[in-house]
N, C-alpha and C positions, 0 to 999 in steps of 0.2 A: 687289799686296800689299806690305805693309810688312815690315819686319824682325821676325822673331819671336824671342822670348826662351825658351830652353828651359833645363830644370834637369838636371843631370847630377851623377853621383856619381864621384869618383875614388877607388879603393880600391888602395893601394900596400904594398908590403913592404920593410922595410929591415932588413939583417941585424943581429945582435947585436953585431958588432965595430965597427959604426958608431954605435952608440947615442949616443956623445959628439957625432957630426956631425948628429943627428936635428934641431935647430933650424935648422941650415943647409939640411938636405934640405928641411924644411917651407918654408923662405923660398924656395928654388929652385923648388920645386912651385908656389908662388904666382906666382913670376915668369912661369913657362912658361904657366900658365893666363890670368893677367892680360894678358900679351902678345899673347894672340888675343882680348882684348875680354872675357874672363869676369871675373866677380865672385863671390868666395866667400861663402857663407852662414855664419852663426855656428857651427852645429852642427858638431861634430867627435868621432870616435870613436879612440880609440887603445887597443891592447892588446898586451901581449906574449905570445907563444905558442910552443910547440914547433912545429917544422915536420914535415909528415907525412914528408918526404924531404929530404936534403941538396942545398941550392942553393948554389953556388959556395962550397962548404965551410962553409956556415953551417947549424947545426941549430936555432937559435932565432932570432927575429925580432920586430920592432914591426910591426904591421898598422895603418895610419891610413886613415880613411874620412873624407871631407869631400864636401860638396855645392857646387855652384857653378852660376851661370847664365851663359849664354852667347848672344849674338845670333847667329842663323843667317841667312845671306844669303837673302833671298827673291826672287821674280821682281818686278822693277820695270819695268812695261810700256813707260813713255815716256822711260826713262832710256837714254842710249847706253852700252854696256859698253865700258869702256876696256882692262882687262885682266883675265883670268881669276884670281881669288883662290882661295887654297888653302882648302879647309874647315877651320874651326878645329879640329874634332876630329880631322882626320887631321894637322894640324900638331902638336897636342898629343901625339898618340900617336908621331909621328915623333921628337920631341925627347926623349920618355920612353924610348923604346926605346935612344937614345944615352946616358942618363943612369945613369952606372954605380952609384951608391949605391943605386938602386932594383933590387931583386931581381925583382920581378914587380909588374905594375900591370894595371888593368883600368878602363876608363872606361864607365859604364853611363848610360842614361837614367833618371832617377829618378822618373818620373811614377808608375810602379806598384809602387815599392820602399817597404818599411815605414818607419816613422819611424827616424831615425838615432840608435841609442843603444847604450851598452854592454849586453852580455848578462852578467848575473850567473853566474859560474861557480863551481860548488862542486867543490873537488878531494876526489875519493873515492878510497880505496886500492882496486887490483884486488882482485877476489875470485876464488877457483877455483871450480870446479863445485858443490863441497859447501857454499859459503857462508863458508868462512873465507877469511882475507887471505892473498894469494899472496905468497911471500917475493921471488920474482924475476920479472921479466917475460919471462924467456927460456922459450921453449916447448920441452919436450923431446919427442924422438922416442918414439914408441911402442915397447913391447917385444915386437913379434911376431917369434917365431922364424923364421928364413929357412933353407930347405932348402940344405945345402951349407956351413953354418957350425956350428961347435960353440960351446956355451956353457957357462961354469963355473956353479957352484951359485947365484951372484948374478945371473945372468942376462946377465952380459957376454959378449960373443963372443970367443972365444979364437982360433981359427984356421979356415982353411977347409978343407974336404975334398971330395972328388969326390961328385957326386950321381947318382943313377939317375934316369932320366926318370920311372918309375912313382911314386917318392916325391914328385917334384916335382909331377906331376899331382895326386896324392892331397892334397897340401898346398893346391894351388889350389883344388880342390873344397870342402875345408873352409873356407877363407877366403870364397870366394864363394858358398857355400851352393848349389852345383849339383849 
């Protein structure tokens, strides 16, 4: 069997603090993939987004997705094997784990992936339960009275007081409807 050519997609994240280095990072990614015999396809997607959680002190970043083809070593029956070569994908993954500007990455087989294109995003203001715009994204705790604490007329807890077991049981029954 001759060498097969497979299509893969590399998806990586570069932190906002390294936006000025993005062309250099893109160039280095190309060197890593072409160093293992890969060839990039012309499609590319790039998008700046807020991160779901902080990664290495970064809250925003640029996601880049690119497709490439790479020949995979096949079984060649009548050729004497000289030395074991590293799988190209293993080599790419190894070098990307060591490449500091890239916060996260994943390499996927692109056979069953959808077409590579930007997704149109519409920024919408957050809304509360009543359909109005929310002023803050901070979620406030509910104002359930807790046995053992006194509240002023505005519902703010003021001080703790001793609680009888029967009052605590009664309050639990009311809350749990048992």
